[in-house]
N, CA, C and O atoms as CSV, one atom per row, in Angstrom:
chain,resi,resn,atom,element,x,y,z
A,1,MET,N,N,-10.958,29.796,-7.555
A,1,MET,CA,C,-10.837,28.280,-7.179
A,1,MET,C,C,-12.177,27.678,-6.480
A,1,MET,O,O,-12.435,28.215,-5.403
A,2,THR,N,N,-12.880,26.879,-6.808
A,2,THR,CA,C,-13.905,26.607,-5.970
A,2,THR,C,C,-13.514,25.309,-4.945
A,2,THR,O,O,-12.591,24.555,-5.255
A,3,THR,N,N,-14.148,25.150,-3.933
A,3,THR,CA,C,-13.789,24.307,-3.060
A,3,THR,C,C,-14.852,23.499,-2.939
A,3,THR,O,O,-15.921,24.034,-2.642
A,4,THR,N,N,-14.817,22.394,-3.090
A,4,THR,CA,C,-15.660,21.278,-2.902
A,4,THR,C,C,-15.635,20.078,-1.782
A,4,THR,O,O,-14.537,19.571,-1.554
A,5,ILE,N,N,-16.420,19.748,-1.295
A,5,ILE,CA,C,-16.303,18.868,-0.006
A,5,ILE,C,C,-17.439,17.421,-0.372
A,5,ILE,O,O,-18.630,17.528,-0.663
A,6,TYR,N,N,-16.773,16.324,-0.269
A,6,TYR,CA,C,-17.340,15.019,-0.952
A,6,TYR,C,C,-17.528,14.264,0.309
A,6,TYR,O,O,-16.607,14.187,1.123
A,7,GLY,N,N,-18.870,13.612,0.540
A,7,GLY,CA,C,-19.387,12.921,1.303
A,7,GLY,C,C,-20.697,12.921,1.540
A,7,GLY,O,O,-21.293,13.271,0.521
A,8,ILE,N,N,-21.496,12.659,2.527
A,8,ILE,CA,C,-22.802,12.150,2.978
A,8,ILE,C,C,-23.023,13.209,3.626
A,8,ILE,O,O,-22.075,13.610,4.301
A,9,LYS,N,N,-24.133,13.909,3.653
A,9,LYS,CA,C,-24.367,15.233,3.882
A,9,LYS,C,C,-25.112,15.060,5.574
A,9,LYS,O,O,-25.284,16.109,6.193
A,10,ASN,N,N,-25.444,13.978,6.119
A,10,ASN,CA,C,-25.882,13.578,7.191
A,10,ASN,C,C,-25.132,13.228,8.271
A,10,ASN,O,O,-25.487,13.257,9.450
A,11,CYS,N,N,-23.820,12.812,7.711
A,11,CYS,CA,C,-22.828,12.327,8.409
A,11,CYS,C,C,-22.364,13.599,9.718
A,11,CYS,O,O,-22.445,14.823,9.619
A,12,ASP,N,N,-22.044,13.054,10.495
A,12,ASP,CA,C,-22.110,13.813,11.727
A,12,ASP,C,C,-20.436,14.707,11.510
A,12,ASP,O,O,-20.344,15.913,11.735
A,13,THR,N,N,-19.388,13.963,11.107
A,13,THR,CA,C,-18.422,14.420,10.775
A,13,THR,C,C,-18.561,15.612,9.365
A,13,THR,O,O,-17.879,16.636,9.351
A,14,MET,N,N,-19.387,15.319,8.429
A,14,MET,CA,C,-19.548,16.238,7.300
A,14,MET,C,C,-20.276,17.486,7.832
A,14,MET,O,O,-20.145,18.546,7.221
A,15,LYS,N,N,-21.062,17.410,8.980
A,15,LYS,CA,C,-21.885,18.513,9.469
A,15,LYS,C,C,-20.654,19.433,10.165
A,15,LYS,O,O,-20.434,20.637,10.032
A,16,LYS,N,N,-20.121,18.684,10.749
A,16,LYS,CA,C,-18.865,19.579,11.652
A,16,LYS,C,C,-18.163,20.564,10.436
A,16,LYS,O,O,-18.197,21.755,10.125
A,17,ALA,N,N,-17.767,19.808,10.142
A,17,ALA,CA,C,-16.906,20.296,8.412
A,17,ALA,C,C,-17.791,21.681,7.657
A,17,ALA,O,O,-17.281,22.757,7.345
A,18,LEU,N,N,-19.148,21.302,7.497
A,18,LEU,CA,C,-19.561,22.371,7.054
A,18,LEU,C,C,-20.160,23.244,7.609
A,18,LEU,O,O,-20.675,24.117,6.911
A,19,SER,N,N,-20.307,23.299,9.249
A,19,SER,CA,C,-20.488,24.121,9.807
A,19,SER,C,C,-19.394,25.043,10.265
A,19,SER,O,O,-19.608,26.156,10.744
A,20,TRP,N,N,-18.084,24.452,10.068
A,20,TRP,CA,C,-16.762,25.173,10.088
A,20,TRP,C,C,-16.575,26.207,9.008
A,20,TRP,O,O,-15.992,27.279,9.171
A,21,LEU,N,N,-17.181,25.741,7.780
A,21,LEU,CA,C,-16.973,26.253,6.445
A,21,LEU,C,C,-17.936,27.557,6.441
A,21,LEU,O,O,-17.676,28.562,5.779
A,22,ASP,N,N,-19.009,27.423,7.215
A,22,ASP,CA,C,-19.888,28.212,6.905
A,22,ASP,C,C,-19.688,29.480,7.904
A,22,ASP,O,O,-19.788,30.640,7.503
A,23,GLU,N,N,-19.383,29.117,9.299
A,23,GLU,CA,C,-18.982,29.944,9.897
A,23,GLU,C,C,-17.630,30.986,9.638
A,23,GLU,O,O,-17.416,32.110,10.090
A,24,ASN,N,N,-16.942,30.257,8.859
A,24,ASN,CA,C,-15.380,31.283,8.179
A,24,ASN,C,C,-15.864,31.658,6.847
A,24,ASN,O,O,-15.121,31.758,5.870
A,25,ASP,N,N,-16.974,31.839,6.833
A,25,ASP,CA,C,-17.608,32.024,5.411
A,25,ASP,C,C,-16.925,31.726,4.059
A,25,ASP,O,O,-16.841,32.486,3.095
A,26,ILE,N,N,-16.482,30.544,4.173
A,26,ILE,CA,C,-15.963,29.817,2.831
A,26,ILE,C,C,-17.183,29.034,1.688
A,26,ILE,O,O,-17.951,28.072,1.711
A,27,GLU,N,N,-16.855,29.928,0.913
A,27,GLU,CA,C,-17.780,29.325,-0.051
A,27,GLU,C,C,-17.235,27.772,-0.724
A,27,GLU,O,O,-16.034,27.592,-0.922
A,28,TYR,N,N,-18.061,26.915,-0.976
A,28,TYR,CA,C,-18.312,25.776,-1.158
A,28,TYR,C,C,-19.021,24.688,-1.781
A,28,TYR,O,O,-20.145,24.910,-1.330
A,29,ASN,N,N,-19.153,23.588,-2.560
A,29,ASN,CA,C,-19.928,22.954,-2.941
A,29,ASN,C,C,-20.133,21.834,-2.423
A,29,ASN,O,O,-19.126,21.227,-2.059
A,30,VAL,N,N,-21.296,21.270,-2.240
A,30,VAL,CA,C,-21.324,19.927,-1.445
A,30,VAL,C,C,-21.531,18.630,-2.552
A,30,VAL,O,O,-22.485,18.580,-3.328
A,31,HIS,N,N,-20.515,17.651,-2.476
A,31,HIS,CA,C,-21.113,16.600,-3.392
A,31,HIS,C,C,-21.370,15.329,-2.477
A,31,HIS,O,O,-20.437,14.706,-1.969
A,32,ASP,N,N,-22.626,15.010,-2.314
A,32,ASP,CA,C,-23.387,14.166,-1.605
A,32,ASP,C,C,-23.361,12.940,-2.405
A,32,ASP,O,O,-24.032,12.999,-3.435
A,33,TYR,N,N,-22.704,11.770,-2.159
A,33,TYR,CA,C,-22.410,10.600,-2.569
A,33,TYR,C,C,-24.120,10.101,-2.429
A,33,TYR,O,O,-24.452,9.319,-3.319
A,34,LYS,N,N,-24.941,10.372,-1.677
A,34,LYS,CA,C,-26.117,9.796,-1.659
A,34,LYS,C,C,-27.031,10.318,-2.705
A,34,LYS,O,O,-28.064,9.705,-2.971
A,35,LYS,N,N,-26.641,11.644,-3.439
A,35,LYS,CA,C,-27.082,12.224,-4.798
A,35,LYS,C,C,-26.385,11.972,-6.042
A,35,LYS,O,O,-26.913,11.783,-7.138
A,36,SER,N,N,-25.162,11.986,-5.775
A,36,SER,CA,C,-24.163,11.564,-6.838
A,36,SER,C,C,-23.272,10.531,-6.844
A,36,SER,O,O,-22.927,10.384,-5.672
A,37,ASP,N,N,-22.741,9.775,-7.504
A,37,ASP,CA,C,-21.729,9.084,-7.478
A,37,ASP,C,C,-20.274,9.389,-7.019
A,37,ASP,O,O,-19.968,10.565,-7.216
A,38,ALA,N,N,-19.625,8.878,-6.643
A,38,ALA,CA,C,-18.424,9.140,-6.092
A,38,ALA,C,C,-17.573,9.768,-7.670
A,38,ALA,O,O,-17.872,9.314,-8.774
A,39,ASP,N,N,-16.770,10.592,-7.516
A,39,ASP,CA,C,-16.016,11.210,-8.787
A,39,ASP,C,C,-14.627,10.385,-8.662
A,39,ASP,O,O,-13.835,10.464,-7.724
A,40,ALA,N,N,-14.481,9.376,-10.103
A,40,ALA,CA,C,-13.322,8.887,-9.947
A,40,ALA,C,C,-11.925,9.420,-9.960
A,40,ALA,O,O,-10.988,9.010,-9.275
A,41,ASP,N,N,-11.912,10.614,-11.034
A,41,ASP,CA,C,-10.700,11.458,-10.679
A,41,ASP,C,C,-10.381,12.099,-9.360
A,41,ASP,O,O,-9.228,12.200,-8.942
A,42,ILE,N,N,-11.265,12.458,-8.825
A,42,ILE,CA,C,-11.030,13.111,-7.212
A,42,ILE,C,C,-10.498,11.517,-6.594
A,42,ILE,O,O,-9.294,11.553,-6.339
A,43,LEU,N,N,-11.051,10.339,-6.347
A,43,LEU,CA,C,-10.680,9.560,-5.861
A,43,LEU,C,C,-9.394,8.981,-6.044
A,43,LEU,O,O,-8.769,8.437,-5.133
A,44,LYS,N,N,-8.933,9.110,-7.393
A,44,LYS,CA,C,-7.598,8.685,-7.984
A,44,LYS,C,C,-6.530,9.733,-7.295
A,44,LYS,O,O,-5.446,9.296,-6.908
A,45,LYS,N,N,-6.867,11.146,-7.149
A,45,LYS,CA,C,-5.782,12.317,-6.763
A,45,LYS,C,C,-5.818,11.996,-5.194
A,45,LYS,O,O,-4.748,12.151,-4.607
A,46,ALA,N,N,-6.852,11.593,-4.491
A,46,ALA,CA,C,-6.915,11.401,-3.024
A,46,ALA,C,C,-5.979,10.170,-2.457
A,46,ALA,O,O,-5.146,10.169,-1.551
A,47,ILE,N,N,-6.461,9.052,-3.395
A,47,ILE,CA,C,-5.405,7.679,-3.066
A,47,ILE,C,C,-4.046,8.258,-3.187
A,47,ILE,O,O,-3.363,8.347,-2.167
A,48,THR,N,N,-3.530,8.707,-4.460
A,48,THR,CA,C,-2.467,9.308,-4.901
A,48,THR,C,C,-1.750,10.127,-3.880
A,48,THR,O,O,-0.550,9.979,-3.650
A,49,ALA,N,N,-2.582,11.076,-3.217
A,49,ALA,CA,C,-1.842,11.797,-2.126
A,49,ALA,C,C,-1.917,11.339,-0.576
A,49,ALA,O,O,-1.163,11.760,0.301
A,50,HIS,N,N,-2.865,10.487,-0.411
A,50,HIS,CA,C,-2.982,9.930,0.952
A,50,HIS,C,C,-2.975,8.244,1.001
A,50,HIS,O,O,-3.210,7.618,2.035
A,51,GLY,N,N,-2.713,7.716,-0.093
A,51,GLY,CA,C,-2.745,6.031,0.074
A,51,GLY,C,C,-4.211,5.379,-0.194
A,51,GLY,O,O,-5.146,6.141,0.055
A,52,TRP,N,N,-4.444,4.487,-0.518
A,52,TRP,CA,C,-5.901,3.963,-0.356
A,52,TRP,C,C,-5.861,3.506,0.963
A,52,TRP,O,O,-7.044,3.252,1.192
A,53,ASP,N,N,-5.283,3.273,1.871
A,53,ASP,CA,C,-5.408,2.737,3.320
A,53,ASP,C,C,-5.945,3.687,4.028
A,53,ASP,O,O,-6.435,3.395,5.119
A,54,ASN,N,N,-5.969,5.196,3.496
A,54,ASN,CA,C,-6.355,6.204,4.362
A,54,ASN,C,C,-7.567,6.645,3.641
A,54,ASN,O,O,-8.588,6.838,4.300
A,55,VAL,N,N,-7.569,6.798,2.554
A,55,VAL,CA,C,-9.139,7.071,1.736
A,55,VAL,C,C,-10.314,6.015,2.197
A,55,VAL,O,O,-11.358,6.329,2.771
A,56,ILE,N,N,-9.974,4.920,1.880
A,56,ILE,CA,C,-10.913,3.808,2.514
A,56,ILE,C,C,-11.126,3.791,3.878
A,56,ILE,O,O,-10.203,3.249,4.487
A,57,ASN,N,N,-12.066,4.217,4.590
A,57,ASN,CA,C,-12.690,4.214,5.805
A,57,ASN,C,C,-12.506,2.467,6.229
A,57,ASN,O,O,-13.300,1.634,5.793
A,58,ARG,N,N,-11.553,2.163,6.970
A,58,ARG,CA,C,-11.909,0.641,7.335
A,58,ARG,C,C,-12.187,0.413,8.547
A,58,ARG,O,O,-12.027,-0.736,8.957
A,59,CYS,N,N,-12.670,1.427,9.432
A,59,CYS,CA,C,-13.460,1.167,10.492
A,59,CYS,C,C,-15.161,1.171,10.520
A,59,CYS,O,O,-15.808,0.797,11.499
A,60,GLY,N,N,-15.592,1.530,9.603
A,60,GLY,CA,C,-16.900,1.453,9.165
A,60,GLY,C,C,-17.680,0.367,8.814
A,60,GLY,O,O,-17.085,-0.584,8.307
A,61,THR,N,N,-18.925,0.287,8.974
A,61,THR,CA,C,-19.469,-0.909,8.719
A,61,THR,C,C,-19.338,-1.654,7.205
A,61,THR,O,O,-19.244,-2.867,7.022
A,62,THR,N,N,-19.361,-0.412,5.989
A,62,THR,CA,C,-19.154,-0.806,4.847
A,62,THR,C,C,-18.169,-1.762,4.707
A,62,THR,O,O,-18.445,-2.883,4.279
A,63,TRP,N,N,-16.472,-1.274,5.188
A,63,TRP,CA,C,-15.609,-2.254,5.036
A,63,TRP,C,C,-15.685,-3.124,5.593
A,63,TRP,O,O,-15.074,-4.051,5.062
A,64,ARG,N,N,-16.483,-3.536,7.100
A,64,ARG,CA,C,-16.542,-4.879,7.749
A,64,ARG,C,C,-17.604,-5.822,6.906
A,64,ARG,O,O,-17.646,-7.029,7.142
A,65,LYS,N,N,-18.254,-5.363,6.153
A,65,LYS,CA,C,-19.178,-6.062,5.374
A,65,LYS,C,C,-18.591,-6.692,4.518
A,65,LYS,O,O,-18.898,-7.851,4.242
A,66,LEU,N,N,-17.348,-5.844,3.765
A,66,LEU,CA,C,-16.882,-6.737,2.573
A,66,LEU,C,C,-16.285,-8.133,3.135
A,66,LEU,O,O,-15.956,-8.360,4.299
A,67,PRO,N,N,-16.222,-9.040,1.997
A,67,PRO,CA,C,-15.588,-10.619,1.898
A,67,PRO,C,C,-13.967,-10.232,2.414
A,67,PRO,O,O,-13.365,-9.166,2.288
A,68,ASP,N,N,-13.643,-11.160,2.862
A,68,ASP,CA,C,-12.270,-11.304,3.622
A,68,ASP,C,C,-11.121,-11.092,2.449
A,68,ASP,O,O,-10.098,-10.409,2.510
A,69,GLU,N,N,-11.699,-12.024,1.197
A,69,GLU,CA,C,-10.923,-12.055,0.150
A,69,GLU,C,C,-10.785,-10.941,-0.453
A,69,GLU,O,O,-9.648,-10.731,-0.875
A,70,ILE,N,N,-11.761,-9.942,-0.689
A,70,ILE,CA,C,-11.306,-8.482,-1.314
A,70,ILE,C,C,-10.813,-7.454,-0.283
A,70,ILE,O,O,-10.384,-6.368,-0.673
A,71,LYS,N,N,-10.864,-7.778,1.064
A,71,LYS,CA,C,-10.245,-6.624,2.039
A,71,LYS,C,C,-8.616,-7.135,2.009
A,71,LYS,O,O,-7.642,-6.408,2.200
A,72,ASN,N,N,-8.603,-8.650,1.702
A,72,ASN,CA,C,-7.046,-9.275,1.635
A,72,ASN,C,C,-6.331,-9.083,0.594
A,72,ASN,O,O,-5.121,-9.306,0.641
A,73,ALA,N,N,-7.074,-8.533,-0.800
A,73,ALA,CA,C,-6.181,-8.094,-2.237
A,73,ALA,C,C,-6.748,-6.675,-2.385
A,73,ALA,O,O,-6.924,-6.346,-3.558
A,74,MET,N,N,-7.020,-5.907,-1.606
A,74,MET,CA,C,-7.174,-4.365,-1.734
A,74,MET,C,C,-5.614,-3.813,-2.012
A,74,MET,O,O,-4.578,-4.026,-1.383
A,75,ASN,N,N,-5.890,-2.970,-3.283
A,75,ASN,CA,C,-4.519,-2.080,-3.651
A,75,ASN,C,C,-5.569,-0.901,-4.217
A,75,ASN,O,O,-6.775,-0.706,-4.067
A,76,GLU,N,N,-4.589,-0.275,-4.881
A,76,GLU,CA,C,-5.180,1.151,-5.356
A,76,GLU,C,C,-6.247,0.961,-6.297
A,76,GLU,O,O,-7.289,1.543,-5.995
A,77,ASN,N,N,-6.252,0.376,-7.230
A,77,ASN,CA,C,-6.975,0.016,-8.008
A,77,ASN,C,C,-8.405,-0.608,-7.691
A,77,ASN,O,O,-9.436,-0.254,-8.263
A,78,LYS,N,N,-8.323,-1.660,-6.625
A,78,LYS,CA,C,-9.427,-2.305,-6.333
A,78,LYS,C,C,-10.452,-1.443,-5.190
A,78,LYS,O,O,-11.650,-1.663,-5.017
A,79,ALA,N,N,-9.604,-0.399,-4.473
A,79,ALA,CA,C,-10.055,0.328,-3.769
A,79,ALA,C,C,-10.762,1.429,-4.453
A,79,ALA,O,O,-11.704,1.806,-3.756
A,80,ILE,N,N,-10.649,2.135,-5.646
A,80,ILE,CA,C,-11.234,3.128,-6.396
A,80,ILE,C,C,-12.462,1.758,-6.966
A,80,ILE,O,O,-13.602,1.968,-6.551
A,81,GLU,N,N,-12.373,1.042,-7.443
A,81,GLU,CA,C,-13.725,0.174,-8.021
A,81,GLU,C,C,-14.201,-0.013,-6.811
A,81,GLU,O,O,-15.407,0.107,-7.028
A,82,ILE,N,N,-14.078,-0.252,-5.529
A,82,ILE,CA,C,-15.024,-0.526,-4.424
A,82,ILE,C,C,-15.713,0.730,-4.086
A,82,ILE,O,O,-16.851,0.769,-3.618
A,83,ALA,N,N,-14.998,1.731,-4.336
A,83,ALA,CA,C,-15.394,3.166,-3.732
A,83,ALA,C,C,-16.366,3.847,-4.668
A,83,ALA,O,O,-17.070,4.793,-4.314
A,84,LEU,N,N,-16.371,3.271,-5.993
A,84,LEU,CA,C,-16.966,3.794,-7.089
A,84,LEU,C,C,-18.425,3.037,-6.674
A,84,LEU,O,O,-19.462,3.684,-6.527
A,85,GLU,N,N,-18.341,1.508,-6.502
A,85,GLU,CA,C,-19.592,0.915,-6.379
A,85,GLU,C,C,-20.268,1.242,-5.107
A,85,GLU,O,O,-21.499,1.245,-5.143
A,86,ASN,N,N,-19.524,1.592,-3.687
A,86,ASN,CA,C,-20.412,1.891,-2.638
A,86,ASN,C,C,-19.554,3.092,-2.029
A,86,ASN,O,O,-18.618,2.934,-1.245
A,87,PRO,N,N,-19.963,4.175,-2.454
A,87,PRO,CA,C,-18.930,5.728,-1.920
A,87,PRO,C,C,-19.094,5.752,-0.531
A,87,PRO,O,O,-18.338,6.486,0.105
A,88,SER,N,N,-20.123,4.945,0.195
A,88,SER,CA,C,-19.880,5.363,1.856
A,88,SER,C,C,-18.699,4.873,2.361
A,88,SER,O,O,-18.168,5.452,3.309
A,89,ILE,N,N,-18.165,3.806,1.824
A,89,ILE,CA,C,-16.708,3.315,2.227
A,89,ILE,C,C,-15.485,4.851,2.166
A,89,ILE,O,O,-14.319,4.699,2.532
A,90,ILE,N,N,-15.772,5.612,1.886
A,90,ILE,CA,C,-14.969,6.514,1.509
A,90,ILE,C,C,-14.664,7.187,2.813
A,90,ILE,O,O,-15.641,7.203,3.562
A,91,LYS,N,N,-13.586,7.746,3.292
A,91,LYS,CA,C,-13.415,8.701,4.508
A,91,LYS,C,C,-13.932,9.642,4.181
A,91,LYS,O,O,-13.915,10.133,3.052
A,92,ARG,N,N,-14.640,10.156,5.422
A,92,ARG,CA,C,-15.632,11.590,5.136
A,92,ARG,C,C,-15.158,12.676,6.168
A,92,ARG,O,O,-14.780,12.431,7.314
A,93,PRO,N,N,-15.228,13.749,5.659
A,93,PRO,CA,C,-15.197,14.266,4.445
A,93,PRO,C,C,-14.055,14.325,3.760
A,93,PRO,O,O,-12.975,14.312,4.349
A,94,LEU,N,N,-14.149,14.395,2.466
A,94,LEU,CA,C,-12.905,14.754,1.695
A,94,LEU,C,C,-13.111,16.109,1.199
A,94,LEU,O,O,-14.206,16.438,0.743
A,95,LEU,N,N,-12.301,16.772,1.249
A,95,LEU,CA,C,-12.487,18.170,1.137
A,95,LEU,C,C,-11.176,18.515,-0.223
A,95,LEU,O,O,-10.029,18.164,0.053
A,96,VAL,N,N,-11.355,18.993,-1.215
A,96,VAL,CA,C,-10.704,19.750,-2.249
A,96,VAL,C,C,-10.641,21.183,-2.352
A,96,VAL,O,O,-11.739,21.738,-2.396
A,97,HIS,N,N,-9.708,21.854,-2.397
A,97,HIS,CA,C,-9.364,23.405,-2.120
A,97,HIS,C,C,-8.417,23.314,-2.783
A,97,HIS,O,O,-7.539,22.549,-2.385
A,98,LYS,N,N,-8.176,24.195,-4.295
A,98,LYS,CA,C,-7.253,24.113,-5.029
A,98,LYS,C,C,-6.562,22.732,-5.417
A,98,LYS,O,O,-7.082,21.785,-6.006
A,99,SER,N,N,-5.342,22.847,-4.969
A,99,SER,CA,C,-4.915,21.417,-5.293
A,99,SER,C,C,-4.438,20.873,-4.144
A,99,SER,O,O,-3.460,20.126,-4.157
A,100,HIS,N,N,-5.054,21.182,-3.092
A,100,HIS,CA,C,-4.961,20.360,-1.598
A,100,HIS,C,C,-5.945,19.404,-1.640
A,100,HIS,O,O,-6.925,19.804,-2.268
A,101,ILE,N,N,-6.036,18.454,-1.269
A,101,ILE,CA,C,-7.113,17.020,-0.789
A,101,ILE,C,C,-6.657,16.830,0.796
A,101,ILE,O,O,-5.561,16.476,1.232
A,102,GLU,N,N,-7.819,17.172,1.480
A,102,GLU,CA,C,-7.825,16.791,2.767
A,102,GLU,C,C,-8.806,15.604,3.159
A,102,GLU,O,O,-9.940,15.666,2.683
A,103,LEU,N,N,-8.459,14.440,4.046
A,103,LEU,CA,C,-9.641,13.775,4.482
A,103,LEU,C,C,-9.983,13.872,6.016
A,103,LEU,O,O,-9.149,14.055,6.902
A,104,GLY,N,N,-10.885,13.773,6.133
A,104,GLY,CA,C,-11.717,13.740,7.578
A,104,GLY,C,C,-11.483,15.357,7.999
A,104,GLY,O,O,-10.915,16.235,7.350
A,105,PHE,N,N,-12.059,15.422,9.181
A,105,PHE,CA,C,-12.283,16.818,9.495
A,105,PHE,C,C,-11.443,17.436,10.767
A,105,PHE,O,O,-11.627,16.792,11.799
A,106,SER,N,N,-10.672,18.414,10.875
A,106,SER,CA,C,-9.737,19.063,11.642
A,106,SER,C,C,-9.949,20.458,11.595
A,106,SER,O,O,-9.720,21.081,10.558
A,107,PRO,N,N,-10.484,21.164,12.917
A,107,PRO,CA,C,-10.708,22.584,12.753
A,107,PRO,C,C,-9.356,23.449,12.435
A,107,PRO,O,O,-9.334,24.474,11.753
A,108,ASP,N,N,-8.112,22.764,13.136
A,108,ASP,CA,C,-6.804,23.269,12.953
A,108,ASP,C,C,-6.219,22.862,11.132
A,108,ASP,O,O,-5.522,23.538,10.375
A,109,ALA,N,N,-6.812,21.610,10.950
A,109,ALA,CA,C,-6.416,21.739,9.403
A,109,ALA,C,C,-6.875,22.407,8.460
A,109,ALA,O,O,-6.256,22.697,7.435
A,110,TYR,N,N,-8.249,22.774,8.787
A,110,TYR,CA,C,-9.315,23.705,7.771
A,110,TYR,C,C,-8.489,25.038,8.071
A,110,TYR,O,O,-8.213,25.680,7.057
A,111,GLN,N,N,-8.093,25.512,9.157
A,111,GLN,CA,C,-7.894,26.678,9.274
A,111,GLN,C,C,-6.229,26.971,8.615
A,111,GLN,O,O,-5.830,28.113,8.391
A,112,ALA,N,N,-5.545,25.963,8.414
A,112,ALA,CA,C,-4.326,26.019,7.750
A,112,ALA,C,C,-4.358,26.174,6.346
A,112,ALA,O,O,-3.622,26.944,5.728
A,113,ILE,N,N,-5.427,25.260,5.723
A,113,ILE,CA,C,-5.785,25.336,4.545
A,113,ILE,C,C,-6.228,26.748,4.219
A,113,ILE,O,O,-5.857,27.314,3.191
A,114,PHE,N,N,-6.906,27.222,4.978
A,114,PHE,CA,C,-7.916,28.232,4.346
A,114,PHE,C,C,-7.499,29.791,5.146
A,114,PHE,O,O,-8.335,30.666,5.373
A,115,LYS,N,N,-6.137,29.879,5.471
A,115,LYS,CA,C,-5.609,30.831,6.236
A,115,LYS,C,C,-5.794,31.995,5.740
A,115,LYS,O,O,-6.165,32.956,6.416
A,116,ASP,N,N,-5.482,32.043,4.125
A,116,ASP,CA,C,-5.953,33.541,3.307
A,116,ASP,C,C,-7.217,33.887,3.210
A,116,ASP,O,O,-7.640,34.982,2.839
A,117,THR,N,N,-7.818,32.980,3.535
A,117,THR,CA,C,-10.027,33.041,3.276
A,117,THR,C,C,-10.670,33.030,4.615
A,117,THR,O,O,-11.872,33.246,4.772
A,118,ALA,N,N,-9.740,32.743,5.686
A,118,ALA,CA,C,-10.421,32.463,6.639
A,118,ALA,C,C,-10.445,33.580,7.732
A,118,ALA,O,O,-11.104,33.424,8.761
């Protein structure tokens, strides 16, 4: 099974996650939102697993720039639509390993995910 990490390669948190994967000899693919669009199926799975309010980065400038009427009406379907239009609003990194979807980066969380390979 392939591990894929979704995000923006020059993001500091992405860099930390990629370094951890490299240091632990984990093979992975990078899906860079600056080069490829967001993946609707992965977004749906992430939102199902974690909720739209966790998948959407509500602390970033992309969220703050959204009109209040859009923010106030946000739901799962709207979150997918907004994220597909502007992938920089998705919390980074979003890591998919087997059936597990992890949001953000934590060395302890990654260690648990890859306990059989790291």
